[in-house]
LUMMARLUM-228683 format. One record per residue (C-alpha): residue number from 1; x, y, z; residue in one letter. Coordinates in steps of 0.1 Angstrom, whole numbers, plus 5000, padded with zeros to 4 digits. Each point is the difference from the previous one (the first is absolute). Layout:
N
<node n="NUM" east="X" north="Y" up="Z" res="A"/>
...
***
This chain:
354
<node n="1" east="5000" north="5000" up="5000" res="X"/>
<node n="2" east="5013" north="5035" up="4991" res="X"/>
<node n="3" east="5012" north="5022" up="5028" res="X"/>
<node n="4" east="4973" north="5022" up="5016" res="X"/>
<node n="5" east="5009" north="5037" up="4999" res="X"/>
<node n="6" east="4980" north="5006" up="5032" res="X"/>
<node n="7" east="5025" north="4981" up="5022" res="X"/>
<node n="8" east="5006" north="5020" up="5032" res="X"/>
<node n="9" east="5035" north="5009" up="5010" res="X"/>
<node n="10" east="5015" north="4983" up="5031" res="X"/>
<node n="11" east="4996" north="5017" up="5034" res="X"/>
<node n="12" east="5024" north="5029" up="5006" res="X"/>
<node n="13" east="5030" north="4990" up="5020" res="X"/>
<node n="14" east="5009" north="5018" up="5032" res="X"/>
<node n="15" east="5023" north="5030" up="4995" res="X"/>
<node n="16" east="5031" north="5002" up="5021" res="X"/>
<node n="17" east="5009" north="5033" up="5017" res="X"/>
<node n="18" east="5035" north="5012" up="5008" res="X"/>
<node n="19" east="5004" north="5013" up="5036" res="X"/>
<node n="20" east="5024" north="5028" up="5008" res="X"/>
<node n="21" east="5017" north="4994" up="5034" res="X"/>
<node n="22" east="5011" north="5027" up="5024" res="X"/>
<node n="23" east="5014" north="4998" up="5035" res="X"/>
<node n="24" east="4973" north="4997" up="5026" res="X"/>
<node n="25" east="4996" north="5032" up="5020" res="X"/>
<node n="26" east="4968" north="4992" up="5019" res="X"/>
<node n="27" east="4978" north="4973" up="5014" res="X"/>
<node n="28" east="4975" north="5007" up="4972" res="X"/>
<node n="29" east="5027" north="4993" up="4974" res="X"/>
<node n="30" east="5008" north="4967" up="5017" res="X"/>
<node n="31" east="4963" north="4989" up="5000" res="X"/>
<node n="32" east="4999" north="5008" up="4963" res="X"/>
<node n="33" east="5030" north="4977" up="4994" res="X"/>
<node n="34" east="4983" north="4972" up="5019" res="X"/>
<node n="35" east="4968" north="5004" up="4979" res="X"/>
<node n="36" east="5020" north="4998" up="4968" res="X"/>
<node n="37" east="5017" north="4968" up="5012" res="X"/>
<node n="38" east="4965" north="4985" up="5008" res="X"/>
<node n="39" east="4988" north="5008" up="4965" res="X"/>
<node n="40" east="5031" north="4983" up="4985" res="X"/>
<node n="41" east="4992" north="4969" up="5020" res="X"/>
<node n="42" east="4965" north="5000" up="4984" res="X"/>
<node n="43" east="5014" north="5002" up="4964" res="X"/>
<node n="44" east="4988" north="4973" up="4976" res="X"/>
<node n="45" east="5023" north="4970" up="4995" res="X"/>
<node n="46" east="5024" north="5000" up="4972" res="X"/>
<node n="47" east="4990" north="4984" up="4967" res="X"/>
<node n="48" east="5010" north="4967" up="4985" res="X"/>
<node n="49" east="5037" north="4990" up="4999" res="X"/>
<node n="50" east="4994" north="4976" up="4971" res="X"/>
<node n="51" east="5003" north="5008" up="4963" res="X"/>
<node n="52" east="5000" north="4980" up="4968" res="X"/>
<node n="53" east="5028" north="4993" up="4975" res="X"/>
<node n="54" east="4994" north="4988" up="4964" res="X"/>
<node n="55" east="5017" north="4967" up="4993" res="X"/>
<node n="56" east="4984" north="4991" up="4966" res="X"/>
<node n="57" east="4976" north="5009" up="4973" res="X"/>
<node n="58" east="4981" north="4982" up="4972" res="X"/>
<node n="59" east="4978" north="5011" up="4972" res="X"/>
<node n="60" east="4964" north="4987" up="5002" res="X"/>
<node n="61" east="4970" north="5000" up="4977" res="X"/>
<node n="62" east="4976" north="5030" up="4998" res="X"/>
<node n="63" east="4983" north="5013" up="5031" res="X"/>
<node n="64" east="5015" north="4975" up="5026" res="X"/>
<node n="65" east="4974" north="5003" up="5028" res="X"/>
<node n="66" east="5010" north="4973" up="5026" res="X"/>
<node n="67" east="5029" north="4979" up="5010" res="X"/>
<node n="68" east="5000" north="4969" up="5023" res="X"/>
<node n="69" east="5027" north="4976" up="5012" res="X"/>
<node n="70" east="4997" north="4963" up="4999" res="X"/>
<node n="71" east="5000" north="4981" up="5033" res="X"/>
<node n="72" east="5035" north="4987" up="4994" res="X"/>
<node n="73" east="5013" north="5035" up="4994" res="X"/>
<node n="74" east="5014" north="4992" up="4966" res="X"/>
<node n="75" east="4975" north="5014" up="4975" res="X"/>
<node n="76" east="4982" north="5033" up="4995" res="X"/>
<node n="77" east="4967" north="5003" up="4982" res="X"/>
<node n="78" east="4992" north="5034" up="4984" res="X"/>
<node n="79" east="4965" north="5007" up="4986" res="X"/>
<node n="80" east="5002" north="5022" up="4969" res="X"/>
<node n="81" east="4965" north="5016" up="4998" res="X"/>
<node n="82" east="5008" north="5017" up="4967" res="X"/>
<node n="83" east="5009" north="4967" up="4982" res="X"/>
<node n="84" east="4966" north="4983" up="4991" res="X"/>
<node n="85" east="5014" north="4982" up="4970" res="X"/>
<node n="86" east="5035" north="4990" up="5011" res="X"/>
<node n="87" east="5023" north="4999" up="5030" res="X"/>
<node n="88" east="4970" north="5004" up="5024" res="X"/>
<node n="89" east="5020" north="4985" up="5029" res="X"/>
<node n="90" east="5038" north="5001" up="5003" res="X"/>
<node n="91" east="5020" north="4976" up="5021" res="X"/>
<node n="92" east="5034" north="5012" up="5012" res="X"/>
<node n="93" east="5029" north="4985" up="5019" res="X"/>
<node n="94" east="4998" north="5018" up="5034" res="X"/>
<node n="95" east="5037" north="5001" up="5004" res="X"/>
<node n="96" east="5013" north="5010" up="4965" res="X"/>
<node n="97" east="4967" north="5016" up="4986" res="X"/>
<node n="98" east="5005" north="4979" up="4969" res="X"/>
<node n="99" east="4967" north="4995" up="4981" res="X"/>
<node n="100" east="4993" north="4963" up="5002" res="X"/>
<node n="101" east="4968" north="4999" up="4980" res="X"/>
<node n="102" east="4967" north="5017" up="4993" res="X"/>
<node n="103" east="4964" north="4988" up="4999" res="X"/>
<node n="104" east="4976" north="5013" up="4974" res="X"/>
<node n="105" east="4963" north="5006" up="5008" res="X"/>
<node n="106" east="4990" north="5003" up="4964" res="X"/>
<node n="107" east="4976" north="5029" up="5006" res="X"/>
<node n="108" east="4999" north="5005" up="5038" res="X"/>
<node n="109" east="5013" north="5027" up="5024" res="X"/>
<node n="110" east="5021" north="4986" up="5029" res="X"/>
<node n="111" east="4995" north="5021" up="5031" res="X"/>
<node n="112" east="5014" north="4982" up="5031" res="X"/>
<node n="113" east="5014" north="4966" up="5009" res="X"/>
<node n="114" east="5005" north="4977" up="5030" res="X"/>
<node n="115" east="5019" north="4967" up="5003" res="X"/>
<node n="116" east="4986" north="4968" up="5014" res="X"/>
<node n="117" east="5018" north="4989" up="5033" res="X"/>
<node n="118" east="5020" north="4973" up="4981" res="X"/>
<node n="119" east="5009" north="5024" up="4972" res="X"/>
<node n="120" east="4987" north="4977" up="4973" res="X"/>
<node n="121" east="4971" north="5023" up="4989" res="X"/>
<node n="122" east="4999" north="5037" up="4994" res="X"/>
<node n="123" east="4965" north="5016" up="5002" res="X"/>
<node n="124" east="4995" north="5031" up="4979" res="X"/>
<node n="125" east="4970" north="5023" up="4998" res="X"/>
<node n="126" east="4988" north="5008" up="4965" res="X"/>
<node n="127" east="4983" north="5033" up="5000" res="X"/>
<node n="128" east="4987" north="4999" up="4965" res="X"/>
<node n="129" east="4984" north="4966" up="5000" res="X"/>
<node n="130" east="4986" north="5000" up="5036" res="X"/>
<node n="131" east="5019" north="4969" up="5011" res="X"/>
<node n="132" east="5030" north="4986" up="5019" res="X"/>
<node n="133" east="5026" north="4980" up="4980" res="X"/>
<node n="134" east="5018" north="4971" up="5016" res="X"/>
<node n="135" east="5035" north="4998" up="4985" res="X"/>
<node n="136" east="5020" north="4968" up="5003" res="X"/>
<node n="137" east="5035" north="5014" up="5009" res="X"/>
<node n="138" east="5019" north="4969" up="4987" res="X"/>
<node n="139" east="4985" north="5001" up="4965" res="X"/>
<node n="140" east="4993" north="5038" up="4999" res="X"/>
<node n="141" east="4965" north="4992" up="4987" res="X"/>
<node n="142" east="4966" north="5011" up="5012" res="X"/>
<node n="143" east="4984" north="4969" up="5016" res="X"/>
<node n="144" east="4966" north="5014" up="5009" res="X"/>
<node n="145" east="4978" north="5031" up="4996" res="X"/>
<node n="146" east="4974" north="5006" up="5027" res="X"/>
<node n="147" east="4974" north="5027" up="4995" res="X"/>
<node n="148" east="4993" north="5025" up="5028" res="X"/>
<node n="149" east="4980" north="5032" up="5000" res="X"/>
<node n="150" east="5010" north="5032" up="4981" res="X"/>
<node n="151" east="5036" north="5011" up="4997" res="X"/>
<node n="152" east="5019" north="4981" up="5027" res="X"/>
<node n="153" east="5031" north="5017" up="5014" res="X"/>
<node n="154" east="5017" north="4989" up="5032" res="X"/>
<node n="155" east="5003" north="4963" up="5010" res="X"/>
<node n="156" east="5004" north="4985" up="5034" res="X"/>
<node n="157" east="5003" north="4964" up="5012" res="X"/>
<node n="158" east="4988" north="4983" up="5032" res="X"/>
<node n="159" east="5029" north="4988" up="5022" res="X"/>
<node n="160" east="4994" north="4964" up="4988" res="X"/>
<node n="161" east="5000" north="5010" up="4964" res="X"/>
<node n="162" east="4966" north="4984" up="4994" res="X"/>
<node n="163" east="4980" north="5032" up="4993" res="X"/>
<node n="164" east="5009" north="5029" up="4977" res="X"/>
<node n="165" east="4983" north="5034" up="5004" res="X"/>
<node n="166" east="4997" north="5026" up="4973" res="X"/>
<node n="167" east="4990" north="5036" up="5005" res="X"/>
<node n="168" east="4977" north="5009" up="4971" res="X"/>
<node n="169" east="5004" north="5037" up="4991" res="X"/>
<node n="170" east="4969" north="5007" up="4979" res="X"/>
<node n="171" east="4975" north="4978" up="5019" res="X"/>
<node n="172" east="5009" north="5012" up="5035" res="X"/>
<node n="173" east="5005" north="4964" up="5012" res="X"/>
<node n="174" east="5025" north="4975" up="5013" res="X"/>
<node n="175" east="4998" north="4965" up="4985" res="X"/>
<node n="176" east="5012" north="4967" up="5014" res="X"/>
<node n="177" east="5014" north="4972" up="4978" res="X"/>
<node n="178" east="5005" north="4964" up="5010" res="X"/>
<node n="179" east="5036" north="4994" up="4988" res="X"/>
<node n="180" east="4998" north="4962" up="4998" res="X"/>
<node n="181" east="4967" north="4999" up="4982" res="X"/>
<node n="182" east="5009" north="5031" up="4979" res="X"/>
<node n="183" east="4965" north="5013" up="5006" res="X"/>
<node n="184" east="4984" north="5032" up="5013" res="X"/>
<node n="185" east="4986" north="4995" up="5035" res="X"/>
<node n="186" east="4982" north="5033" up="5004" res="X"/>
<node n="187" east="5003" north="5037" up="5003" res="X"/>
<node n="188" east="4992" north="5027" up="5026" res="X"/>
<node n="189" east="4991" north="5036" up="4994" res="X"/>
<node n="190" east="5023" north="5025" up="5015" res="X"/>
<node n="191" east="5008" north="5037" up="4993" res="X"/>
<node n="192" east="5005" north="5018" up="4967" res="X"/>
<node n="193" east="5032" north="4990" up="4980" res="X"/>
<node n="194" east="5015" north="4974" up="5025" res="X"/>
<node n="195" east="5037" north="4995" up="4996" res="X"/>
<node n="196" east="5025" north="4990" up="5027" res="X"/>
<node n="197" east="4993" north="4969" up="5021" res="X"/>
<node n="198" east="5016" north="4981" up="5029" res="X"/>
<node n="199" east="4990" north="4968" up="5017" res="X"/>
<node n="200" east="5003" north="4994" up="5037" res="X"/>
<node n="201" east="5026" north="4975" up="5013" res="X"/>
<node n="202" east="4973" north="4974" up="5008" res="X"/>
<node n="203" east="4981" north="5006" up="4967" res="X"/>
<node n="204" east="4968" north="5009" up="5017" res="X"/>
<node n="205" east="5000" north="5037" up="4990" res="X"/>
<node n="206" east="5007" north="5019" up="4968" res="X"/>
<node n="207" east="5006" north="5038" up="4999" res="X"/>
<node n="208" east="4994" north="5019" up="4968" res="X"/>
<node n="209" east="5005" north="5038" up="4994" res="X"/>
<node n="210" east="4976" north="5017" up="4976" res="X"/>
<node n="211" east="5017" north="5026" up="4978" res="X"/>
<node n="212" east="4968" north="5017" up="4989" res="X"/>
<node n="213" east="4980" north="5001" up="5032" res="X"/>
<node n="214" east="5030" north="5009" up="5024" res="X"/>
<node n="215" east="4994" north="4971" up="5024" res="X"/>
<node n="216" east="5010" north="4966" up="5012" res="X"/>
<node n="217" east="4979" north="4968" up="5005" res="X"/>
<node n="218" east="5007" north="4971" up="5022" res="X"/>
<node n="219" east="4985" north="4968" up="4985" res="X"/>
<node n="220" east="4992" north="4966" up="5017" res="X"/>
<node n="221" east="5016" north="4976" up="4975" res="X"/>
<node n="222" east="4978" north="4970" up="5010" res="X"/>
<node n="223" east="4967" north="5017" up="4992" res="X"/>
<node n="224" east="5013" north="5027" up="4976" res="X"/>
<node n="225" east="4982" north="5027" up="5020" res="X"/>
<node n="226" east="5012" north="5035" up="5012" res="X"/>
<node n="227" east="5007" north="5002" up="5037" res="X"/>
<node n="228" east="5013" north="5035" up="5006" res="X"/>
<node n="229" east="5006" north="5032" up="4981" res="X"/>
<node n="230" east="5025" north="5028" up="5004" res="X"/>
<node n="231" east="4997" north="5034" up="4982" res="X"/>
<node n="232" east="5031" north="5020" up="4990" res="X"/>
<node n="233" east="5000" north="5038" up="4994" res="X"/>
<node n="234" east="4984" north="5007" up="4967" res="X"/>
<node n="235" east="5014" north="5002" up="4974" res="X"/>
<node n="236" east="5031" north="4980" up="5007" res="X"/>
<node n="237" east="5001" north="4970" up="4975" res="X"/>
<node n="238" east="5012" north="4972" up="5023" res="X"/>
<node n="239" east="5019" north="4977" up="4977" res="X"/>
<node n="240" east="5020" north="4973" up="5016" res="X"/>
<node n="241" east="5000" north="4982" up="5034" res="X"/>
<node n="242" east="5023" north="4975" up="5017" res="X"/>
<node n="243" east="4999" north="4986" up="5035" res="X"/>
<node n="244" east="5026" north="4992" up="5026" res="X"/>
<node n="245" east="5010" north="4965" up="5010" res="X"/>
<node n="246" east="4974" north="4996" up="5028" res="X"/>
<node n="247" east="4972" north="5018" up="4981" res="X"/>
<node n="248" east="4998" north="5027" up="5026" res="X"/>
<node n="249" east="5008" north="5030" up="4978" res="X"/>
<node n="250" east="4992" north="5009" up="4964" res="X"/>
<node n="251" east="5020" north="5024" up="4979" res="X"/>
<node n="252" east="4980" north="5019" up="4973" res="X"/>
<node n="253" east="5012" north="5024" up="4973" res="X"/>
<node n="254" east="4979" north="5031" up="4996" res="X"/>
<node n="255" east="5008" north="5010" up="4964" res="X"/>
<node n="256" east="4983" north="5033" up="4998" res="X"/>
<node n="257" east="5011" north="5012" up="5035" res="X"/>
<node n="258" east="5037" north="4989" up="4997" res="X"/>
<node n="259" east="4998" north="4980" up="5033" res="X"/>
<node n="260" east="5005" north="4966" up="5015" res="X"/>
<node n="261" east="4973" north="4990" up="5025" res="X"/>
<node n="262" east="5005" north="4975" up="5028" res="X"/>
<node n="263" east="4967" north="4983" up="5009" res="X"/>
<node n="264" east="4995" north="4982" up="5033" res="X"/>
<node n="265" east="4982" north="4968" up="4992" res="X"/>
<node n="266" east="4984" north="4995" up="5034" res="X"/>
<node n="267" east="4982" north="5033" up="4999" res="X"/>
<node n="268" east="5001" north="5004" up="4962" res="X"/>
<node n="269" east="5011" north="5036" up="5004" res="X"/>
<node n="270" east="5029" north="5021" up="4987" res="X"/>
<node n="271" east="5027" north="5001" up="5026" res="X"/>
<node n="272" east="5026" north="5021" up="4980" res="X"/>
<node n="273" east="5003" north="5020" up="4968" res="X"/>
<node n="274" east="5034" north="5005" up="4985" res="X"/>
<node n="275" east="5008" north="5023" up="4971" res="X"/>
<node n="276" east="5019" north="4983" up="4972" res="X"/>
<node n="277" east="5007" north="5008" up="4964" res="X"/>
<node n="278" east="4975" north="5012" up="4974" res="X"/>
<node n="279" east="4973" north="4975" up="4989" res="X"/>
<node n="280" east="5012" north="4969" up="5020" res="X"/>
<node n="281" east="4989" north="4968" up="4982" res="X"/>
<node n="282" east="5014" north="4967" up="5012" res="X"/>
<node n="283" east="5011" north="4993" up="5036" res="X"/>
<node n="284" east="5025" north="4975" up="5013" res="X"/>
<node n="285" east="5008" north="4991" up="5036" res="X"/>
<node n="286" east="5035" north="4989" up="5010" res="X"/>
<node n="287" east="5003" north="4965" up="5015" res="X"/>
<node n="288" east="5011" north="5014" up="5034" res="X"/>
<node n="289" east="4970" north="5024" up="4999" res="X"/>
<node n="290" east="5022" north="5030" up="5006" res="X"/>
<node n="291" east="4996" north="5016" up="4966" res="X"/>
<node n="292" east="4973" north="5006" up="4974" res="X"/>
<node n="293" east="5007" north="5010" up="4964" res="X"/>
<node n="294" east="4976" north="5018" up="4976" res="X"/>
<node n="295" east="5003" north="5003" up="4963" res="X"/>
<node n="296" east="4992" north="5036" up="4992" res="X"/>
<node n="297" east="4984" north="5005" up="4966" res="X"/>
<node n="298" east="5000" north="5038" up="4997" res="X"/>
<node n="299" east="5034" north="5007" up="5016" res="X"/>
<node n="300" east="5017" north="4971" up="4982" res="X"/>
<node n="301" east="5017" north="4987" up="5031" res="X"/>
<node n="302" east="4997" north="4976" up="5030" res="X"/>
<node n="303" east="4993" north="5011" up="5036" res="X"/>
<node n="304" east="5017" north="4982" up="5029" res="X"/>
<node n="305" east="4978" north="5002" up="5031" res="X"/>
<node n="306" east="5016" north="4994" up="5034" res="X"/>
<node n="307" east="4972" north="4984" up="5021" res="X"/>
<node n="308" east="5019" north="5009" up="5033" res="X"/>
<node n="309" east="4999" north="5037" up="4994" res="X"/>
<node n="310" east="4970" north="5000" up="4975" res="X"/>
<node n="311" east="5020" north="5022" up="4976" res="X"/>
<node n="312" east="5009" north="4995" up="4964" res="X"/>
<node n="313" east="5026" north="5011" up="4975" res="X"/>
<node n="314" east="4997" north="5000" up="4962" res="X"/>
<node n="315" east="5027" north="4983" up="4980" res="X"/>
<node n="316" east="5003" north="5011" up="4964" res="X"/>
<node n="317" east="5007" north="4972" up="4974" res="X"/>
<node n="318" east="5020" north="5014" up="4970" res="X"/>
<node n="319" east="4980" north="4997" up="4968" res="X"/>
<node n="320" east="4970" north="4982" up="5016" res="X"/>
<node n="321" east="4967" north="5014" up="4988" res="X"/>
<node n="322" east="4967" north="4994" up="5018" res="X"/>
<node n="323" east="5009" north="4974" up="5026" res="X"/>
<node n="324" east="4973" north="4973" up="5002" res="X"/>
<node n="325" east="5007" north="4965" up="5013" res="X"/>
<node n="326" east="5022" north="4989" up="5029" res="X"/>
<node n="327" east="5014" north="4967" up="5011" res="X"/>
<node n="328" east="5022" north="4991" up="5030" res="X"/>
<node n="329" east="5020" north="4968" up="5006" res="X"/>
<node n="330" east="4997" north="4978" up="5031" res="X"/>
<node n="331" east="5029" north="5016" up="5020" res="X"/>
<node n="332" east="4993" north="5036" up="4989" res="X"/>
<node n="333" east="5034" north="5004" up="4983" res="X"/>
<node n="334" east="4986" north="5007" up="4965" res="X"/>
<node n="335" east="4971" north="5021" up="4987" res="X"/>
<node n="336" east="4987" north="5002" up="4965" res="X"/>
<node n="337" east="4979" north="5028" up="4985" res="X"/>
<node n="338" east="4984" north="5004" up="4965" res="X"/>
<node n="339" east="4999" north="5032" up="4980" res="X"/>
<node n="340" east="4966" north="5003" up="4983" res="X"/>
<node n="341" east="5010" north="5024" up="4973" res="X"/>
<node n="342" east="5038" north="4994" up="5000" res="X"/>
<node n="343" east="4994" north="4963" up="4993" res="X"/>
<node n="344" east="5025" north="4987" up="5024" res="X"/>
<node n="345" east="5006" north="4978" up="5030" res="X"/>
<node n="346" east="5025" north="5013" up="5026" res="X"/>
<node n="347" east="5017" north="4980" up="5027" res="X"/>
<node n="348" east="5008" north="5019" up="5032" res="X"/>
<node n="349" east="5020" north="4992" up="5031" res="X"/>
<node n="350" east="4989" north="5015" up="5033" res="X"/>
<node n="351" east="5031" north="5015" up="5017" res="X"/>
<node n="352" east="5008" north="5019" up="5032" res="X"/>
<node n="353" east="5022" north="5031" up="4992" res="X"/>
<node n="354" east="5032" north="5002" up="5021" res="X"/>
***
């Protein structure tokens, strides 16, 4: 989706003031010094000490929307939305960024992907044909095509890999697919233009953010019914959501407001709002749960969010245009980002400056 010109700038940062010190000549002057010291103690914590260093780059197909890493950490899948008739999905070596092969949809638009737990199957949403394609990774062939509702986008899997969920953009619904039977189980109506999704650790709950109605729905996966609902400030365009390991916190990108929200799952309320780059799209949480990364579409960079201080820095990526997808490896030592209009896949290494 093209960048929205109405995106709000990040919050203004605090301005520092330089004090002029003179010898104390009275009790009043000493009191003033004590007050200044107290204000200094209340100053906000420093920002993140982590940055990102580019370690590789590869050319992709047109409009690379998403990138996902195989469970064994060896292969990256990039969905090229702008390649309906060829090179719909690229498979890259995660270490060298060598293009291993491509899969052609022969008239479909690949949006997002997710790997089966054993890495044998890659599931890809086909926006144009209202379906999910099952790609056999060994043969690089489409094994099955399962119809869902209109214009599927993000995919999520139950922890046991048995149920696949698709957020259907145009129908305002989330559909569940039986993976073994390769059949649609059912759908549940949510908000307008649902996109990002995350499944709870026990698989009993599914959270979906709705880009068009500025809200979040919590779904009971057994009955496919909505349990709870959270409204974000409007307009905000919530786009992506990930959860922490225990399922106690959700991290949501607010694309129009240039923020990352932290949502407390127990209360289903926003517990923190952190300014990031312009038009944040995809979100990734580090394995140690100390950092969050956001791919910022309008500022063409990646934000590094320190969850201890709840502050972020923007890291420019040379030549990257319209950051879109993000993937992170299992130990957090490598991050990959796609450039929507620069047609590239960039490998980044998180580093701590000396």
